[in-house]
C-alpha positions in Angstrom: 0.0 0.0 0.0 1.2 3.5 -0.8 0.7 6.5 1.4 1.7 10.2 1.4 1.6 12.8 4.2 1.2 16.5 3.6 -0.1 19.7 5.1 -3.3 21.2 3.8 -3.1 23.9 1.1 -5.8 26.1 -0.4 -6.1 25.5 -4.2 -2.6 24.1 -4.4 -0.6 23.6 -7.6 -1.1 20.5 -9.8 1.8 18.6 -8.1 -0.2 18.4 -4.8 -3.0 16.6 -6.6 -0.6 14.4 -8.4 0.8 13.3 -5.0 -2.7 12.5 -3.7 -3.6 10.6 -6.9 -0.4 8.5 -6.7 -1.2 6.9 -3.3 -3.9 4.7 -1.7 -4.1 6.8 1.4 -3.3 10.5 1.9 -2.7 11.7 5.4 -3.5 15.4 5.7 -2.0 17.1 8.7 -4.5 18.9 10.8 -2.4 18.8 14.0 0.7 20.6 12.7 1.7 24.1 13.6 0.4 26.9 11.3 3.3 29.0 9.9 2.9 32.4 8.2 5.7 31.6 5.8 3.8 28.6 4.5 1.2 28.3 1.8 -1.7 27.1 3.9 -4.0 30.0 3.0 -2.3 31.7 0.1 -1.4 30.9 -3.5 -0.6 32.4 -6.9 -2.7 33.2 -9.9 -2.0 34.6 -13.4 -2.0 38.4 -13.8 -1.1 39.7 -17.3 1.8 37.3 -17.9 3.2 37.2 -14.4 2.0 35.8 -11.0 0.0 37.5 -8.3 -0.3 36.2 -4.8 -3.7 36.1 -3.0 -4.2 35.4 0.7 -7.2 34.3 2.7 -6.9 36.4 5.9 -7.0 34.5 9.3 -7.5 35.8 12.8 -4.4 36.9 14.8 -3.6 34.3 17.4 -0.8 32.4 19.2 1.8 31.6 16.6 2.3 28.2 18.0 -1.3 26.9 17.5 -1.9 24.1 15.1 -3.7 24.7 11.9 -6.9 23.1 13.2 -7.0 25.7 16.0 -6.8 28.7 13.7 -9.7 30.6 12.3 -10.5 32.8 9.4 -10.6 36.5 10.1 -13.8 38.4 10.7 -13.3 40.3 7.4 -12.6 37.0 5.5 -15.8 37.0 3.5 -15.2 40.5 2.2 -11.7 39.7 1.2 -12.7 36.4 -0.5 -15.3 38.3 -2.5 -12.6 40.8 -3.6 -10.3 37.9 -4.6 -13.1 36.3 -6.6 -13.6 39.6 -8.4 -9.9 39.6 -9.3 -10.2 36.1 -10.6 -13.2 37.1 -12.7 -11.4 40.0 -14.1 -8.1 38.2 -14.8 -9.6 35.0 -16.2 -13.0 35.9 -17.7 -11.6 35.4 -21.3 -10.0 32.0 -20.5 -11.5 29.1 -22.4 -12.9 27.2 -19.4 -13.8 30.1 -17.1 -17.5 29.7 -17.5 -17.2 25.9 -17.0 -15.1 26.0 -13.8 -15.7 29.3 -12.1 -18.7 27.9 -10.2 -16.3 25.3 -8.5 -13.8 28.0 -7.7 -16.5 30.2 -6.2 -17.7 27.3 -4.1 -14.2 26.8 -2.7 -13.9 30.4 -1.7 -17.4 31.0 -0.3 -17.8 27.9 1.9 -19.4 28.9 5.2 -16.6 27.5 7.4 -14.6 29.5 9.9 -12.1 27.0 11.1 -9.0 27.2 8.9 -8.3 23.5 8.7 -11.9 22.7 7.9 -11.8 25.4 5.2 -8.7 23.9 3.6 -9.8 20.3 4.0 -13.1 21.1 2.2 -11.3 22.5 -0.7 -9.0 19.5 -1.0 -11.9 17.1 -0.9 -13.9 19.1 -3.4 -11.1 19.3 -5.9 -10.3 15.6 -5.5 -13.9 14.8 -6.2 -13.9 17.1 -9.2 -10.8 15.3 -10.6 -12.2 11.9 -9.9 -9.4 11.1 -7.4 -10.4 8.1 -5.3 -7.6 8.2 -2.7 -8.7 7.9 0.9 -8.0 11.0 2.9 -7.1 10.6 6.6 -6.7 13.3 9.3 -3.4 13.0 11.0 -5.0 13.7 14.4 -7.1 10.5 14.0 -3.9 8.4 14.2 -2.4 7.3 17.6 1.0 9.0 17.1 3.3 10.1 19.9 3.1 14.0 19.7 6.8 14.1 20.6 7.8 12.5 17.3 8.9 14.9 14.7 10.0 14.9 11.0 11.2 11.5 9.7 10.4 9.7 13.0 6.8 10.8 12.8 6.6 9.8 9.1 7.9 6.3 9.9 5.5 5.9 12.8 2.6 6.9 10.5 3.8 4.3 7.9 3.8 1.6 10.6 0.4 2.5 11.9 -1.1 2.4 8.4 0.9 -0.8 7.6 2.3 0.7 4.4 5.3 -0.6 2.4 5.7 2.5 0.1 5.9 6.1 1.2 5.8 8.8 -1.4 7.0 12.3 -0.7 7.3 15.5 -2.7 10.6 15.9 -4.4 11.5 18.7 -2.0 11.9 16.1 0.8 15.0 14.5 -0.7 17.2 16.5 1.7 14.9 15.6 4.7 14.5 11.9 4.5 17.0 9.0 4.4 16.0 6.1 2.0 18.2 3.7 3.9 16.5 4.4 7.2 13.1 3.7 5.6 14.5 0.6 4.0 15.6 -0.8 7.4 11.9 -0.4 8.5 10.7 -2.3 5.4 9.4 0.8 3.6 10.3 1.9 0.1 10.8 5.7 0.1 10.0 7.3 -3.2 10.0 11.0 -4.3 7.4 12.3 -6.8 8.6 14.7 -9.5 6.2 16.5 -11.8 7.0 16.4 -15.5 6.9 19.6 -17.4 3.3 20.8 -17.9 2.6 23.7 -20.2 -0.6 25.0 -21.8 -1.6 28.3 -23.4 -2.1 31.1 -20.9 -3.6 33.7 -23.3 -0.7 34.9 -25.4 1.9 35.3 -22.7 5.0 33.3 -21.9 4.0 30.3 -19.7 4.1 30.9 -15.9 4.5 27.5 -14.2 3.2 26.0 -11.0 0.4 28.5 -10.3 -2.6 27.6 -8.2 -4.9 24.8 -9.5 -7.3 27.7 -10.3 -5.1 28.5 -13.3 -5.3 24.9 -14.5 -9.1 25.0 -14.2 -9.3 28.2 -16.3 -7.3 26.9 -19.3 -8.0 23.1 -19.4 -11.0 20.8 -19.7 -11.7 18.0 -17.2 -10.1 15.3 -19.3 -6.9 17.3 -19.8 -6.7 18.0 -16.1 -7.1 14.3 -15.3 -4.3 13.5 -17.7 -2.0 16.0 -15.9 -2.5 14.0 -12.7 -0.3 11.2 -14.2 2.4 13.5 -15.5 5.0 12.6 -12.9 8.0 10.3 -12.2 8.9 8.5 -9.1 12.5 8.5 -8.0 
């Protein structure tokens, strides 16, 4: 059985959904610390041939709280409406805007105040839209010693779920030791997205934007084909 573990992101880039699609079970981390420098509640969209960052505002709180204990800001709805107007303005002439904007709007306008629940909803909705059948498991539902960190926590999760293959994003190559996993009977693999390009109006292609960009320029069958455009190392 293959598993992956990852923090939740809002409308992440295509590689995130490739990772989910590549495994049998996907552990989404609801009991990990929220970090401002992360991409939990922000992402990038296309703006006249370059990228623009948008961010869903969250309430100010203790910086050490886990993501499932953080909440959207009181002005969040107003800001989400503003971002949606930006998306309408920037993508209204994209070929699949009318087909996919309803989904994007549903992700932004869900009536959920808890940050993790907001992110989890978007992940589940997008997986359903892409026909991804992977089982999604909350990390807090697993009996893992909270003192375990990084590689030790991953290994313990693999043991609990009785997996023999763990797939991580390519960025984890410097964090995890293949030999250590092998000693535990687990084959550690890293997923690397292949080059994906499509027409973004008449501009030079801007890679790895939010999945919103993919939705605006591609039909459902093309998006599903992108899910398999990766290699395992």
